[in-house]
N, C-alpha and C positions, 0 to 999 in steps of 0.2 A: 629631419626629425625622425623619430621612432618605430613603431611597428607600423601608425594611421599615417592615411596621406596627409601630405602639406592643404591647408585650404588657402588659397590665394584671392586676396580679393581680387575686386573689379579694379582697374588703374587709376588710378585718384592723380589729382596735379601732385610734385616732390617724387612720387612712389615710384619707381626704377624695375618694370618687369622686365628681369633677364628671362631668356627664352633658353634651348637645347643648343649647344653648338654643334660643330654640324655628327650626323651618329656614324660611327665607324663600324664595318664589319670586324665580326670579334678575331679574323685574322688580321687585321688589321690593326687592331685595338692591342692585341697580344705582341705583334711585334714592336708595334712603336715602346709597348713597356718594358721587354725582352732587350731593345737597343739599347733604352737607355739605362739600364740596372747590368748588362753583362758585355763583354768579361768582367770577374770581377772572384778574386783569391777569396777561399771559402777560408775563414778562421779556422787555426787548431790549438787542439792543448793537449798535452801528454795525461793520461790517467790509468790510474792501478786497474790491473781487470777485472776486479770486484766492482769497479765502478764503470765500467763499460758499457755494462747492459743495456741496448737501446742504442749507444751511438754508432756514428759512421764513422772507418777506419778514414785518415788522413793520407794514409800511405801504406805502400804497400807493405806487407810480412813474409820474409821469405824464416823455411824451417830452421833454425839453427840446429838441430840434430834430426838423425832419423829415425821417424817412431813404427814399430818397435825398436828401440834401440838395440837389439839381436835380436835371432831367431828365435821363437817363444814357443810352447805348446799349443795348441788351442782345447787342451781335455785332460782331464787326469787319466795318466796310463802310463806306458813306456818307450820312452825312447831308443829306437831300434834303426838296422841299418836295413833297408827295404829289401836289399839282395839278398837277405837270410831267409826272409818269406818270403819269396817267389814260389815256390812249391806248396805254401802251406794250405791246407784242405780239410772241411769235416773229416774226413776219412785217412787224413795224413798230417797230424800236428806237428807244428815246430817246436823243437825246446832251446828255450833260454834261458842262461844263466846270468841270475840277479848279480848286479854291481853292485856295492858294498855302498852308494850315495844313495841318498834322496835328495831330487832337487824339485825346491819350490819355489817358490815367488821373494826375488831379492839374495839367492840361493845361487852363487856362481863356483858351475860345475869344476871338480877336477878331475876326474879321469874318465876318459877316452871308450866311447863304447865300442869294440872290439868286437869280431867276429864269433857270434853266436851267444853274444849278450846283449843284456837291458839295464836300462835304469830307470825306476818310478821315479817320475817326474809329474808336476802339478800343473794343474793350468794357468800358462802365465810365466812356466819357469821355463828358461833359457836351455837352448837345445843342447847339448856336450857335444864336445869334437868330435867325428865317427856317427853320429847317427843324421838320418837324413828323415824321419818319417816319423809317427810316433801313431802308438797303437790303446786304443780305448780301453781301459780297465775291463770294460763290458764284455769286451773279447776276448778275455785272456779267462786261463783256469792256472790255479796253485798248481806248482807241480814238485812240490818239496815245499822245504823251508828258504828256498836262496833259486828258484827256476820259478818260471812259469810255460805252459802250454799257449799258444796262437794259433787257432784253428781257420785264419782267413787272411789272403798276403794283401800287403800295404806297399803304396803307391809312394815312387818320391814325392815330399813335400806332404806327403799325407798329414792332416790336423797341423800342420805349420804355417804360426805366419810369420814369414823371411823379413829381417832386417830392413826397414825403408819402405816397407810393402803397402803401408799408407799412406804416411806420408815420409818421403825423401829431401833427404836436408839438403838445402840447396830450393827446393824450388818451392815459386810461390804458394805459401800456404792459403794467405787470404789476399784479395784486391782492396785496391782502394775503392771506397763506395760501398765496401761493405757493410750493411748493417750489423751488429754485433750483437747475437741472441746466446740462447744459452749453449746452442751446439758451439758456435762461433768461440766463446766464451773456452770451451772445452777442446778446441783444437788447438787454441793457446797454449792453455795449462800444459798439455801433452806434450809439448813442444819445449817448457821450461819457461813461454814467455809472461814477465810480473806487469809488463804496463805497455802501453800503444797507444801512439798518438791518432787521434780521433778530434774527426771535427768538432768543431764550438755549437752548439745549436744555436740559431738564430734566436736571439729575444725579441718576441715581438708584443708589444703594446697594446692592447686592447681599452679603447672607448665606448661606448654608447650614447648617442648626444636625443635629447630631446626631452622637454617639461612632462609628457603624460610618464615618462618611464618609472616605477618602481624595482625595485629589487626583491627577487625570492623571498618570503618569510617574512616580510613587513605588509601590515595591511593595503587594502587597496583604497585608494579615495574613488570619488566621484570622479569618469572621465579618465581614469587614469591606467596604463597597463603593465605587468609585469614587462621586466626586461627579459626577453626571450634569447632576443643574440649573440647579449654579452657570453651564456653561458655555452650558445652553442658555438661560438666561434673560439672562445677561450679552447674547448674540449678538439675541434677540429684543427685548433694550430697544434697543440698537443699531440695529436691522432700523427701527423705528419713534420714531423721531426722540429719543432718548433718549440720554443720554451715560452707559453706566455706570463703576462703577468695584464691583470684587469684591474685600470684605472677609475672604475665606476664608471656610471654615468652622470655626465653634467650637462645642466639645463642648458636654452637656449637662450645663450650670452654671450655676448662674442669676447667680450673681455675673458671671462672664467677659461671660456672656449678654446681662447688661445691659450690662454698660460698651459692651459691641460695638454695642449696638445705640442707643446715646448717641450715642457718638462719631460713629457713621455718617448717623445722624439730623441733628446738629448742620453736617454736610459736605453734606449730600444735599439736594435738593428732595423725595425720596420713597423707602422704602424699603421692599425687597423681600426674603423669606424666604421661605423651602423647608425643611420639614418641620416640627415642633411644632405642628399644627394641631388634630390629634385630641381634645385635652382631657382624656388620660391623666394619669396622675399624674407621669410622665418627661416632660410637655409642659409647657413653660417661656414658650414666646414671648407665650401667649397674658394671662398673665398679666402679664408685664412692659409690654404695653403700656397697662396702665392706670394705668400709675406715668409713662408720657410727656407726656401733656399731652390735653385737652379735646377732643374729648367724649369721643374713646379709639374701643374697637368698637362699627362702628354696623351687622355682621351677621357672625354666626361660626354655618355651617351654612345651605347654598344647595343646593336643590333640581336639583340638577344629577346628572347619570350622564357620564362621571366628576366628579367634585370636589366631592361633597359637603362637607368638612373645611372648603370655604373660608375663610380670616378676616379681612375688611374695615375697617381704622381708618383715622381722621384723630386726625391728634395734633397740636396747633395747627396747623393749618390744613396739614399737611403728609402726604398717603395712608400710609400704613403696611399693607401685603399679605403675609399670610402665605401663600404657596399648599401644596397636599400634596405629601407627600413623594414619592410615586408619580409619576415625570416624565409620563406619559402625562397625568395628572391635573391636574398642573401647569402642562404647556402648553395644554391645553384648555382650561382658566380663564383661565389670564392673556392668551391672545390672545382668549376670547370677553368677556371682564369687565373687564382692565386694557388691553388695548393701546390701546381707545376711549378709557378718559380720559388714559393714557401720549401720548399722539398730540392729544387734546385740547390738556394741558398745552404741549404742543411747537407747536401751530398748523397743525399739519395737520390733511390732510383726510382721512376715513375710506378704507379700502381698497376694492379692487373686482377682476375678475374682468381676466384680459387679453387674453382674447379675449371679441367678439360679432358677432351676426349683425347686420345692420342693412340698409335699401335705399337707394338712391340714387335722391334727386326727381329729378334731370336728368339727360341723356345726354352720358355724357363719353366724349368719340374718344379715338383713341387710334392712333399709328404701329405699321401692320404689321412685323413682323419683330423688333420690341423688347420685351422684359416691363416694365410701366410699375407703377409704385408712383405712386398719389396719396393724397398728406394729405390727411385729412376731420377734419370738426367732427363730431359727435353729438349731436341734438337727437331727443327723444321726440315719435312722427308718432298718430295716429289708430290705425294696428295693429303700433306698434312703432318701433324706433328707427329716425332718417331720418341716414343719413352725407352729409354735405355735403360736396364736395369746395374745398379750397382753392380760391380765383380769384386769387390774388394776385402767379402766375410764380413760374419758378427760381428769380430772385435775391431773392424774400422771405424774409428770416430768420425773420417773424411765421406764414407756414407752414406751417414745420417748429415751431417753439416754442408757436403759439396750438393745432394742432392734438391732434385724443387722440389719432389712430393713424392707418393708411393701409392702403390697399384695394390690388389688387393685378392689373393687365387682364394675361394671355397675350398674348404675345408673336404671338400666330396670330387675336387679335381685333382687329378695327380698331373698337371701341365697346364702354362699358358700357352697354346701354339704358335709359334712363329707368325707374325702376318695378322691374328687378333686385335682385333678392335678394344679398348678400355678406358675405365673413368678415372683419370688421376688426381686425387685428392691434393691439394699444393700444399707445402708448410706454411707459405706466408702469400699473402693479395697481393705482396709487388714481382713474384720470382716476372718475369718476362723471357718469350723463345730468345735466344741470345741472335746478335747480328754476323756472329762469324762462327762457326763450327769447324773445329779442327778433331780428327779421330783417326789413330795409329799410334805410331812410336813417340815415346816420349823421350824430352832431352830437355835442361834445364836453360840451355841455350833459346828454345821455343818459347820463355817466359819472356828474354829480355826483346825479339822480335813486337810481341803482341803487347808489352805497357805500354808504348805511345796508342796503341789504339783502345785502350782500356782508359789514359788520362783523356784520350778525345771523346769518353764517352760513348765508346761503342763496348758491347757486353762480349766476350768472347768464352768460348767454353771448348774446354781439351778432354777429350775422354781415351787415356790409354788401356789402347788395345793391341797394340805389337805391331810392326809394318803389314802382317797377310791381313788382319781383322781390320785393318784402315784400309788396306785396295778395296775388300770386300763392303763395307759400308760407302766407299765411294762408286763402284759401279751401282751400287744402289741407288745411290744417290740421297744418303742419307748424312751427310757431308760437305763442305767446300773443299775440305783441302785433307790429305792424308801423310803426314809422315812417315815417309821410309828410308830403308838404308839395307837395299837386299844386292847380297852380288850374286850375279851369275857366274856360273864358274864355265859356261861353253865359250858368251864372249868374252869372261874377262873383263865384264864392266858391272858399275851399278847401277839399279833402280831401272832404264830406260828398257829392258826385256820385259819386265815386268808389267809393264801398263798396257792396259786392256783398253779396247775403241770408246771414245767420250772421256778420254783421262790423258793429260799432257804435265809433261815434267818440268815443274818450275826448283831450279837449282837454289839449293839452302846453304850451308856450310860444310866442310869438313872439318872432321875430328877423330884426333889420333887414337885407334884402338892400340893397346899396349896388354903386356905381362905387367900383375902387380901381383905386387908380392913385401914383405917386410923387411923395410931397412934391418940391413944387416946380417939378412942371409945369409950363408957363401955359395948356398945352392944358385943362387940367380945374380949374386951383384959380379957387373960386368959381362953379365955373357949377353946374346943376343936371343931374340926371342926362341928360334929356335935349339938352340944350345940351353934355355931355360927347362924348354919342352921335353929335353930329352934327358938333363938330368934328374927332372921330377919322374919322370916314366922308368928312369933306373934304383929310386928310390923305394919301397912300398913303405915308408909312414912319410912321404911327401901326398897331402890330401889337395886335392882340387877342389874349385866350386863353380859349378857351370851356369848356362844360363837356359831361357827356358825354349823350348822347341817353334820353333817362328821366330824367335829374335833376329838381328841381323848379325849376333856377336855368335851367336853358336854357328852359323854357317863357316863366320871364319874359326872357331875352337875347332870345329870337326874336321876342317882342311886341313888344320896343323896338327891334332891328331894322328889321322891316316890312319882310322880303324884301332886306333887302342883305348881301351876304356881303362883311366884309372880309377884309383882312389877319388871317391868325390864326383866320379862321372855324371852320376844320377840327383847328387844335389844341384836344384835348377832353379833358383829363385830368379825374380823377371824384373830383375830392373839394375843398373848399373852398381846404385847404391848399396845396393844388398850385399852384391860379389866384393866391395872394400868390406861391406861390414866382417863379414864371415874371416877374411883374410887378417883383418886388424885386429881382432878379437878369438885370433888363433886357434877357430873350428874350420881352417882350412891354412894352407900354405899358397895356394895361388889360384890366379883366376884372371878372366880378361875383361877388364873395362876400359874406360875412356879416361883420358890424362887428365880431364877438368876435376874427376871424383875420386883419381888415387891421390894426386895432388891435394884436394880437400881434405882427405882420408889420413895423409902424412904417410904415405906407402909408397917404396919407391916402384920403378915405372918403367917397362923396356918396351919402347916403342914398338910395333910389329906394324900396321900398313893403314894408312889413313882412308875414315872410313866418309862416303858423301852419306850425307844424311839431308834427303831431297824432298819434296812434295808433288804430290799426286794430286795437279787442281783438277776438278772435275769442269771440262770446257765451257758445259753449259750454264754455270755458275759464274763464268769470268767476269763479267759485266757488273757483275751486287756491286754496291757500294762499299758494303767490309771486305770483300774479297779486293778491290782494286788498294781500298787504305791499307791491307796485308803486304800486298807486292810491294807497296811505294815504303811502308815501314822496312821492309826486309831488305829493299835497295837502299835506305838512305845511309847518310853518315852515322848519323847519331848509331842505331842498331849496328853496322859493322863494326864501330867503333868497340862497343858495347861486348860485342862477340869474340872480339878480338880480345879486349880484356880477360875475358873468361876461359880463353885458351882454345876459342876455335878457331878455325879460318874458312871467313867467308868466301862462298864461289862466288 
């Protein structure tokens, strides 16, 4: 029936008064329902980017390019060599001669920034060869028609976004199961992705039952009620990833109701009815279900208040749900027991709260006089949630798209101190704390190992802060694993000497580090790594690209250079992809990266040393299910084969 209770007459001759079957616990009813439905494949379809909003990705999307694709300026100003401004100050301005070109967005530089020169550059303009920093125009003064004065020093990398610093080519851009919102569309568009494979939204047919029901907008006769459930259920289905079609309210006529149910079920992936569950003589829906397909009813009567009359069935692989007639009961049971199944069919994650309290692990500086919103990623710490601030800069698309939410720093505060408790506003109610947290050095091989976990429904959060930053996070108990690749000169071994108490080493894989250069460069072709570096050091025109301090690669570079500081030494991007991009785009002539990145960029590669990319595991977290799943995936034949295909050597 509809909203009202079914009035059952006293038993009379020939009238079969049915009674409830065994009342099941909520857990048992859910178990039976899901066992009859899953596992099942989520149907997929390809949609253009403009039509993918609100859809769920059906497969992982890897970045086809670096974003940004070149080192670019974050401000309007001048591209400079930071070494030229080392002694600059208010009392000792440095005069730089302006080069003849002006670099704007879309303009490729043609002139090298030589010592004591600068090139005018606009926000977003590509950094020219020779430059390793940008000075804001506000921090300069004209010094004639073709020169400027600078009164403050510039650090290497100042106001520069390096190639691949936002998105690195080959990294997992978005995972299967991600809901495509405007932020995700921005990420995909930034990589030139025009269409994506998404989960097809489950088509859900909605039928209301009862003689007394009237649709909103029509006059209400005596003893009739408006059909509340139809509108509520349709909206709730659309809210949770389904595509609802309302088939109207069907009177309590067995023939008409069965015909409507068969038609609806033939056109849809799921059928939801409201009313007709209490098994009185006038309630027909549950009796019809037995004729619609196997196995039929799996639960009829659940120990819920409200919601006891709920009926769950599966007919030839399609879920059929009969909700109680009272709107409160219908919505309670729908959100508690049906929404998880619907979202699973749609490939959606579970829902969660909109605001959470979290602790920040590091000091976050802020500018006095401005209210600041800092985007954060949430992980589970020893005593609650930890909010990791995004460190990719204001121009980074992933800062916005991959964050869980944001925190606010008041205009009167110049910082949020480390350890401060704060409220995080979530971007979406569907965000949940990840099952596995990995903080440390990033490698594209990591995506290959965690892919099976994501397919199994485990959420994985990877935060790239470098090997040393990862070890610090592991010591504070903010992650499960910290990927590291640190070489100890004294013992001439990797990683083990850097472990602290409470951490243990999990062998990962080996990746070949070496010198990268443009094919055809006679200074490097056919040479060993040491011969190549020696050739570079004797050629003043040969520019290198370095790596950031704290990176395992930087340790290898410094050992190879032996104290030398060649041209480009202070150009210090934070990723292997940025190094390859600098060489491929002629902003540098050589650098050090790993073989898979060099080959992907089409560059020459001279092997130097096989690097150990391992994991510092927090021993106290070893028995967590997600950690065990990771360790199992790491040792699986599938992951080892995938790593080998990508150019890594599993340990």
